[in-house]
C-alpha atoms as one frame of an Amber mdcrd trajectory, in Angstrom:
protein
 -99.194 -39.178   5.869-100.409 -36.968   8.555 -98.024 -35.954  11.533 -97.756
 -33.160  13.917 -94.158 -32.270  14.907 -92.236 -29.725  16.499 -90.524 -27.207
  14.538 -87.447 -27.453  16.539 -87.120 -31.049  16.564 -87.595 -30.513  12.382
 -84.860 -28.174  11.813 -82.484 -29.938  13.981 -82.916 -33.470  11.902 -83.076
 -31.354   8.960 -79.640 -30.413   9.647 -78.513 -33.681  10.086 -80.082 -35.913
   7.320 -78.958 -33.245   4.734 -75.448 -34.161   5.155 -76.741 -37.226   2.875
 -77.590 -34.849  -0.047 -74.982 -34.677  -2.483 -73.722 -31.267  -4.359 -74.470
 -33.122  -7.607 -76.720 -36.030  -7.238 -76.178 -39.413  -9.618 -79.884 -39.598
  -9.953 -82.547 -36.722  -9.676 -84.452 -38.689  -6.593 -81.229 -38.716  -4.623
 -81.584 -34.697  -4.443 -84.836 -35.028  -2.202 -85.115 -36.248   1.446 -87.702
 -39.426   1.799 -90.549 -38.299   4.429 -91.547 -42.224   6.088 -94.516 -42.607
   8.328 -95.428 -45.775   9.979 -97.616 -46.351  13.016 -94.706 -46.466  15.023
 -92.386 -43.807  13.826 -91.253 -40.745  11.625 -88.274 -41.349  10.051 -86.303
 -38.811   7.398 -83.818 -40.599   5.201 -81.234 -39.673   2.809 -78.594 -40.804
   0.432 -75.505 -39.702  -1.952 -75.165 -43.823  -2.587 -72.197 -43.654  -0.674
 -73.355 -42.574   2.730 -76.603 -42.680   4.114 -78.990 -40.827   7.002 -81.826
 -42.447   8.822 -83.134 -40.226  11.690 -86.512 -40.908  13.446 -88.317 -37.403
  14.559 -90.493 -37.373  17.678 -93.899 -36.633  16.494 -97.821 -37.091  16.828
 -98.768 -39.782  14.031-102.183 -39.422  12.403-101.956 -41.392   9.351 -98.991
 -43.342   7.961 -97.387 -42.835   4.469 -94.118 -42.244   2.606 -93.220 -39.124
  -0.012 -89.809 -37.797  -0.976 -89.821 -33.850  -1.290 -87.073 -31.744  -2.353
 -84.410 -31.292   0.199 -83.031 -27.911  -0.394 -86.946 -26.155  -0.274 -87.886
 -28.184   2.221 -84.985 -27.163   4.535 -85.038 -23.759   3.729 -89.269 -23.434
   4.154 -88.778 -25.126   7.810 -86.049 -23.212   8.669 -87.781 -19.830   8.297
 -90.911 -21.609  10.228 -91.825 -19.884  13.907 -91.349 -22.047  16.551 -94.141
 -24.521  17.772 -95.999 -27.625  16.241 -95.982 -27.742  12.159 -98.387 -29.890
  10.411 -97.404 -32.114   7.700 -99.846 -33.972   5.302 -99.228 -35.681   2.028
-102.285 -35.236  -1.067-100.963 -37.994  -3.611 -97.626 -36.665  -4.308 -97.798
 -33.363  -2.725 -96.438 -32.197   0.830 -98.443 -29.731   2.867 -96.951 -27.738
   5.354 -98.976 -25.397   8.040 -97.750 -23.389  10.998 -99.211 -20.770  12.341
-101.490 -19.102   9.635 -98.056 -20.348   7.548 -99.834 -22.607   4.196 -97.356
 -23.857   2.075 -97.113 -26.841  -0.584 -94.251 -29.023  -2.014 -94.493 -31.075
  -5.039 -92.733 -34.300  -4.296 -92.561 -37.809  -6.048 -93.266 -41.305  -4.735
 -90.903 -43.560  -2.783 -90.691 -46.385  -5.150 -87.525 -45.335  -6.947 -85.659
 -44.039  -3.577 -82.789 -46.448  -2.851 -83.005 -49.247  -0.156 -81.038 -47.950
   3.070 -79.307 -50.918   5.218 -80.858 -50.558   8.424 -78.899 -51.861  11.638
 -79.582 -54.960  13.416 -76.988 -55.324  16.374 -73.912 -53.287  17.079 -70.644
 -54.783  17.106 -68.629 -52.188  18.616 -69.504 -49.908  21.270 -66.865 -46.523
  20.994 -66.297 -43.401  22.986 -67.623 -40.567  20.983 -65.026 -37.996  22.368
 -62.446 -40.372  21.569 -63.779 -41.189  18.316 -63.874 -37.422  17.221 -60.157
 -36.901  18.180 -58.922 -39.767  16.434 -60.697 -38.881  13.167 -59.373 -35.191
  13.547 -55.966 -36.887  13.387 -56.241 -39.190  11.323 -58.400 -38.502   8.145
 -56.178 -35.803   7.182 -53.585 -37.844   5.625 -56.514 -39.812   3.429 -56.621
 -38.602  -0.247 -58.985 -36.136  -1.679 -59.255 -37.768  -4.866 -60.304 -41.366
  -5.779 -57.566 -42.089  -8.226 -56.618 -44.783  -5.753 -60.281 -45.744  -4.276
 -58.213 -47.331  -1.099 -56.123 -44.020  -0.386 -59.324 -42.172   0.298 -60.387
 -44.349   3.369 -58.950 -45.134   6.840 -57.814 -48.602   7.571 -59.072 -50.410
  10.612 -57.222 -53.213  12.217 -59.416 -54.122  14.918 -58.023 -56.587  17.740
 -59.959 -57.229  21.316 -59.790 -54.010  22.874 -58.203 -51.654  20.470 -58.597
 -50.484  16.876 -55.512 -49.404  14.768 -56.409 -46.822  12.409 -54.192 -45.931
   9.499 -54.260 -43.334   6.437 -52.258 -42.564   3.858 -52.465 -40.351   0.261
 -48.840 -41.849  -0.792 -47.363 -38.233   0.525 -48.083 -38.441   4.373 -49.246
 -41.021   6.602 -51.441 -41.082  10.093 -51.527 -43.829  12.130 -53.093 -44.042
  15.883 -54.891 -46.615  18.273 -58.612 -46.367  19.210 -60.138 -48.014  22.543
 -62.893 -50.835  21.909 -65.118 -50.809  25.144 -67.218 -53.725  23.828 -66.524
 -55.668  20.383 -68.584 -58.975  19.417 -66.188 -59.418  16.174 -63.807 -61.710
  15.322 -59.786 -61.215  16.195 -58.123 -59.798  14.030 -60.593 -58.162  11.451
 -59.602 -55.395   8.964 -62.244 -52.871   6.944 -61.516 -49.844   4.740 -63.956
 -47.143   5.873 -64.278 -43.579   3.499 -62.687 -40.640   5.244 -65.524 -38.713
   4.349 -68.270 -40.954   5.976 -66.182 -41.254   9.161 -65.667 -37.223   9.451
 -69.185 -36.914   8.538 -70.141 -39.077  11.852 -67.848 -37.233  13.974 -69.806
 -34.048  13.393 -73.247 -35.782  14.117 -71.660 -37.189  17.195 -70.370 -33.254
  18.171 -73.765 -32.133  17.584 -75.698 -34.711  19.260 -73.516 -34.878  22.355
 -73.941 -38.808  22.761 -71.108 -39.939  25.278 -71.275 -43.249  23.091 -72.263
 -44.970  19.982 -72.565 -48.428  18.310 -70.836 -49.572  15.246 -71.976 -52.645
  12.982 -70.098 -53.975  10.014 -71.963 -55.837   7.598 -69.479 -57.811   5.254
 -71.999 -59.420   3.001 -73.425 -56.072   1.845 -70.029 -54.427   2.330 -71.728
 -51.828   4.422 -70.877 -50.233   7.714 -73.934 -48.644   9.835 -73.039 -46.245
  12.830 -76.046 -46.189  15.443 -75.786 -42.952  17.376 -79.235 -42.194  19.778
 -82.021 -42.176  17.494 -80.491 -41.830  14.101 -78.060 -44.299  11.837 -75.168
 -43.409   9.601 -74.653 -46.117   7.345 -71.421 -45.908   4.675 -70.116 -48.418
   2.017 -66.835 -50.146   2.858 -63.936 -49.855  -0.028 -63.085 -52.894  -1.184
 -59.134 -53.260  -1.985 -55.752 -53.793  -0.273 -54.502 -51.231   1.874 -50.802
 -50.002   1.351 -47.978 -52.362   3.573 -48.007 -48.892   6.077 -45.819 -50.836
   8.478 -42.919 -50.614   5.741 -43.670 -46.979   5.251 -42.692 -45.905   9.116
 -39.442 -45.912   9.857 -38.427 -47.048  13.196 -35.079 -45.569  13.458 -33.806
 -42.501  13.280 -30.223 -40.159  12.955 -31.349 -37.381  13.956 -33.965 -36.099
  16.774 -34.910 -32.884  17.985 -37.699 -31.496  20.427 -40.033 -28.369  20.318
 -42.830 -26.380  21.045 -45.721 -26.988  18.809 -47.047 -23.909  18.822 -43.991
 -21.794  18.105 -43.275 -24.234  14.733 -47.332 -24.061  13.851 -46.561 -20.271
  13.841 -43.295 -20.429  11.955 -44.700 -22.767   9.136 -47.400 -20.164   8.920
 -45.192 -17.296   8.691 -42.860 -19.379   6.027 -46.069 -20.552   3.830 -46.796
 -16.829   3.195 -44.002 -16.647   1.129 -44.251 -20.026  -0.272 -47.438 -20.090
  -2.033 -45.892 -19.492  -5.554 -43.183 -21.792  -4.915 -45.253 -25.260  -4.097
 -45.864 -24.580  -0.713 -42.145 -25.582   0.057 -40.689 -24.739   3.590 -37.519
 -25.956   4.470 -36.417 -27.268   7.923 -33.059 -26.990   8.955 -31.712 -28.708
  12.328 -28.761 -27.004  13.605 -27.245 -27.332  16.980 -29.487 -26.445  19.547
 -32.514 -24.842  16.943 -34.823 -25.529  14.141 -34.984 -22.936  11.627 -38.148
 -22.877   9.396 -37.263 -20.817   5.908 -39.286 -19.910   2.898 -37.990 -17.764
  -0.277 -39.723 -16.581  -3.671 -38.243 -14.889  -6.160 -41.463 -12.450  -6.584
 -42.404 -12.379  -2.913 -39.228 -11.971  -0.873 -38.124 -14.580   2.098 -38.696
 -15.363   5.738 -36.841 -17.692   8.327 -37.996 -18.292  12.495 -35.325 -19.728
  14.613 -36.607 -22.147  17.345 -35.056 -23.323  20.219 -34.633 -26.957  20.070
 -33.363 -30.022  21.969 -31.384 -31.404  19.396 -29.389 -35.344  18.615 -27.496
 -36.388  15.721 -26.798 -34.502  12.955 -27.428 -31.374  11.243 -29.620 -31.622
   8.117 -32.229 -29.517   6.036 -35.421 -31.278   4.881 -37.943 -29.583   2.933
 -41.879 -29.859   3.373 -44.838 -29.187   1.663 -46.190 -26.239   4.419 -50.265
 -27.863   3.852 -48.797 -31.407   5.512 -47.132 -29.653   8.365 -50.463 -27.289
   8.814 -52.998 -29.842   8.857 -50.287 -32.034  11.365 -50.003 -28.913  13.504
 -53.426 -27.418  13.668 -55.106 -30.748  15.065 -52.701 -31.554  17.562 -53.341
 -30.015  21.206 -49.630 -31.014  22.750 -47.140 -28.488  23.801 -43.958 -30.322
  22.935 -43.477 -32.195  19.635 -40.786 -34.673  18.303 -39.237 -34.872  14.923
 -37.291 -38.158  14.105 -35.725 -38.399  10.597 -32.791 -40.624   9.065 -31.772
 -37.837   6.066 -33.110 -35.246   3.918 -35.192 -37.557   1.609 -36.276 -39.902
   4.017 -40.039 -40.164   5.545 -39.986 -37.582   8.720 -41.887 -38.707  11.812
 -43.597 -36.661  13.887 -44.967 -37.618  17.415 -46.141 -36.427  20.149 -43.985
 -36.025  23.664 -46.603 -37.757  25.924 -45.842 -40.775  24.520 -49.215 -41.029
  22.631 -50.068 -43.598  20.239 -50.503 -40.795  17.195 -47.707 -41.215  14.734
 -47.693 -38.712  11.770 -45.415 -39.282   8.879 -44.340 -37.274   6.278 -42.714
 -37.664   2.976 -40.075 -34.703   2.070 -39.750 -32.764  -1.288 -36.650 -33.145
  -3.103 -35.850 -29.754  -3.972 -32.618 -28.467  -6.701 -29.424 -27.001  -4.782
């Protein structure tokens, strides 16, 4: 293998492909990046067996070859190289790096044991990057963080001809939103569960590359989804299993409804949470006449309450919530006014944007004593 590449390009694409390196790789070879050189292209490849990154790097090719190099050492070395051309060449299982008087050699290993990474064939969906990133911010907050129930770590995609309904839940909260599909060649009413972590990583890559649109391909046979973003591909396994019947979780009636300023509620919950941290993060929201009062108290720290002017319809009541769930929702919301609907103190609460957006956030209340 022998190539020449601009340092800025190598730094940029290593930054992306490093997202596929796990913190505790299951196999030693997974701590490495596959440097793959053919007569036509130079590729960087990484995987942790759940998510994989394949990136084409612009370079001058002199000799073909493949080599796996330790990701952390290679990336840190390249990050300190000066701007200009860097020459990479392999000698048996070593990678030689030369740039402006700098010479280094990294001991690598052959590519025989590196996992086979699925490649895109033909995109079945075309999506707008900006809208996708916005929807992922909204929905992924409700996906489970631990894999006790794997389906809850994913986001359900229910695909129709022009839209994809996105749903995530960890059992304590649920997010639902709709994503516009620019082009689709999939069968109608197709469902998939995609890992929330993979979707978040794709969102970050889209933010870094600035691409306006990208493609998505579902491989049912191999249970993979592949995102095509310019000269790179991000592939991920699909999650097998049955997603909970989310329609049954979302209330469609309410006995009390209130409308208030999102920013005021966000700041009120932040203050209350300072006093709730040693009380399981529990904050109470009391709907009273023409106001919502946000309270928290601690036997060790003290108490706090904030009154927010609100439009109230229905009976007065008090609901206790985990503050983190409210903060996650309010922090990714950018609307001025938020509507809160509930049927009672122990019934699921629904939060919606006042502008008629499709985004629905359901938060389960916390049962408290007294």
